[in-house]
C-alpha angles and dihedrals in degrees: 000000000000117000096177125131094238092059089046096051091047094051103034127106116192118217113220109194113243088236093059106097109157098063106105091123089055097047091043089056090046088054090046091053092041094242117154119232139172129218102185102078126092111218118216088231137000132016106269141029136143149241123212133171090356093307119121112209097185089114091044110041125023140163125209108201127209114185090214146342090272094059089051090049089053091051094051096044105034102023104026097134092055096044092046091051089052092051092047092051090049092054089055098043111025131071097197116026118176131192106203116192116196123209095027126105104202151330088281093050087049093052095047095042115130130183109252116255093243092055092046088056098042096048096033092238122180102194119062103171097062092147092074092060093044091050092049092049094048093049092049097044100042089060115116091241093055121035101327105214138136131239126221123189122207113193095195118039090212085074096050096099093051091050092051091049092048089054092047093046093054093048092049093045092054090043089054095047092047094050099042117114113254089250090058097049 
């Protein structure tokens, strides 16, 4: 049984949740790479998952995508109940739940993120250093005794599709190795 990335990329179909609307940069990259995807399935949690070799991983490996730090900040301040409910459900249902934050380089960049002055003025914002709160929430939530997920950062959103595929590939590869019969190992 082949576990190589070439086989995976040829056979995988990415599931894009029906509620995921601002993702043209991701689907365009899937098109460019020749990756199949569907947009007509509602995922129980998260925004992206995958199907390969007639096996649906939407209850095993899921990515929740945020376009930037400010989107996550909005979720935890204005829509806290909904997002906590989703993360709680993911911790009960999903083996591999990933929070992917685009346009953010690292945890350090997240923690130090500030709303630009022009945006503060235009939107009449009061809090500039939103990254500190986002960082604290993520540290608290990703603990094993809370929601148990991992966070990935993608500094350039043109690389989001590739980062998703990498995450899905390693999950699938490990799944295949763990479920292979002893003779095939």
